[in-house]
N, C-alpha and C positions, 0 to 999 in steps of 0.2 A: 754836769761837774758828779753835782754829789751820784750819781746813780752810775756812773763809769767807777768812780772810784770805791765804790759799796759790791758792785759785780769784780773790780780788782780783789776786793780783799776778800770776795768767795771764793775767786783763785786760787791765789796763795795760801787760806783756812785750807782748800785742800790739799795742797800739796805739805801743809804744816800736820796735816794725818799720814801725810808716808813718811816723817822724819819721825812723830811719836813711836811708829810701828815700828821702823825698821833702826834708828842708831840705839838703842837699850841691845837688840838684837846683834848688832856692832854688824849692821846690813848695810850694802851701801843705797843711798836715796835716790838715786841714777838708774842704777840695773839689778836686775829684771825690770821690764816696765810694771805697771800696776796689773796685778795679780789678786784671787783672792785667795785671801790664806785658807780656806778650807780644804775647796775643790783645787785649787790653781789653775784656774781659766784667767787666760788673759782677756783684761779688760776693754771695752772698746769704747771710745771716745764717748758715744751718748752712755754708758757705764759710770764715767766719772762726771758729769754735770754735777758742779755742787747743790744739795739740796734736791734740787728737783729730779734726779736719779730716784734718789733715797725715797722718796714721797709717790715716785711714777711707779717704781719696783717695790713700792710697801714693806720697806726696809729687809728687801730680802736680794741674795745675790738673785740673778739674772738664771744662772748655771746651773747650782747647785739647792739652791730654794733656803739655804745658811741663814740666819739672821745678821743683820747688819749693826753691827754698834750707831745707839745713836747719836754716840760721840761725834762722829764723821760728821753729820750735819750742823750740829751743837760749836763743834768746832770753827766752820765757815761760815757760820751765820756770828759768833762772837767773832773773831777775824776781821768780817765785815762794819760789823758794828762800829769795834774802836778806832776804824780805818776812817770812818765818821767823825768820830769822837777825834780826833787827831787834828783831820781836817776843819771841822769846826773850829777848834782853839789855835792851829796856825795857820793856815790855809796852805795853800800849793806853793810850800815854799821848802827850800831846805831841812824844816825842820821835820816837816811831815814825810819824805823819804825816810829821813834817818830813825824819826819816832815808829814810824811801822814798821820799819825791819826788826826795832830793837822790841819791842811787843808781840811781835811774830815769834822772835825766839825766846822772849817770858813763857807765851803760850807754852811752847814747845818744851820748856822747863817743866813749868807748872804740873803739867799732865804726866810727864816721864816721872815726878818726884811723887805723884801721888801713888800712881801705878806700882812705881818701881822701889822709890826711896834712894834714887842719885840725883845728881845733877851732873850730867856729860861736861867733861872740862871744855870738849868741844867748842859747845857752846856758852861759854864762859869765854871762854878768847876769844871767838867771834863777836861776841859785844864789847870786849876792851879794843881790839881791831878796829871795829866798827868806828867805835867814838874818836877813837883818835885820826879817825879819817876824813870823819863827820867837823872836828875842831880844827885843824888844820883848812877843810874846806870854806870853814866859817873863815877866819883868819883872812883867805887869799879872796871870797868875795863880797866880803860885807867889814872887812878889815876890823872884826872881833876878835875881841882878844881869847887866845883860846882860856886864860887862866890857870895856865899847867899847876902851878904850885897848890891851889886853892881845890883843882880835880884829884894832884895825888895825895894833896893832904886828907880830901873825902876817902879816900880809896887805901889810903896805910888805918889811920883813925878808925875807920870803920869796919877797916880788917881785924886791926888788933886787940878792936874790944871783941868784937866777934871768938877772937881764940881764945880771951879770958874767960869765956862765958862757956866754954867748951872745956875748959879745964874745971869751973869752980864745978858746972853742970856734971864733970866726969861723964862725956860723950854723949849726953842730952841732944847736942848739934853734932851736924858733919862737918867735914873738912871744905864738902860742896857749897853749906848754907858759908861760909867764912869767904871763898870766890867768888861767890852772888855777889854777895854785900859787897863786897872788893869795888867790883866792875861797876855795879849800879851806884858807891860812893865816888869813882872816879866820874860818873856820867854827871851826879848832883851836885860835886862839893859839901865841903862841912857841914856848913847851916842844914843841907836841908836833908845828908842821908842821917842824922841825928835827927829828923821828924821824919822820917822813911823807919828807922831802929824803933823808936817810940810808937808808930802806927802798927807794925809788925807783929810786937808783942800785945800792945793793945788786941789787935783784932785775934789774935793765934788765941789768947785767952779765956775773949769771949766765945768763939767758936768752936775751942776745946770744951769749955763747960757746957755748951750746948749740946754737941755730941756726947758726950758723959753722963746728959737728965735725959738726952732721948733713947740715951744704951746703944747708940748706934759703934760708940767705940767704947772698950774697956778700959780701965783704969791703968794698965799695961799693955794695952796698944800703942806700938808706935805712930805718933802723928807727923807727915812730917811739917820741916818750915819754910822748905823753899816757897811756897805760894804766899802765905802771910807777908813776906820780905817782897814779894811781886804786887801784892795788893798794893802793902803800905806805900809803896815806890808808882803806886797806877795814881793813886790819890796824890803825892805830892807832885808829881809832874804837871796833873791837870790844878789844882787844888789849891798846892801846897804855901803860895806867896799869900790866900786870901786867907789861909789855918795861923801863919806865921802871924800874920798883921792884927789878928782876930786875938791871938793870944798876946802880944805886944800890948793892944788897948785895954786890955784886962788887966794889966800890970801898972800903965800910967794914965 
């Protein structure tokens, strides 16, 4: 099963690369078929084998010799690894499929935000829609309470907090960050989304200082905040309960 999930993650990761390239350019993610952005040559199935094709072709287009970004195999491997982590955490259950889809969408959001400083609305809407479907299925299959008020509370409170931060920071954050944190708040609920917000600011501060010290970024260079929100969400999904329990144990 682990091998199958790894391969599945690689294949989906290959499709994520298509989404990352085309969505910011407002192109269809279905048509036309995959092609080299440099020479326009249509790629064959053997040109699209995740990771393997990149290695065999030495990171170059088979047809024009243009270098292929290492982003492609990195995204494929990252998606595969995340799928394995989800499987280890939840097993082969409804939660696996839900979080696999969510984290794949978040990978796309992360790279687009890093490259273009935008968070496409359609991806956030997809996260909300898939979450609603997941909560309904959980109730039907497992009689698990959807806790809608708890989820809506997470959405509203986290979104409101970020709107206030945007006002105070005078545009230091964008509307996409508000929509993203609201969607993730709908998934996690009130308690865990505030832990996510705390971690996102903590990680954002640490990494931003590192980038400044290493002179990778200047003081006036914009740094997208979406990836920090997503990293905080990742930590909370897999280790949130342990972090909360550890914090409570310090207080009492």
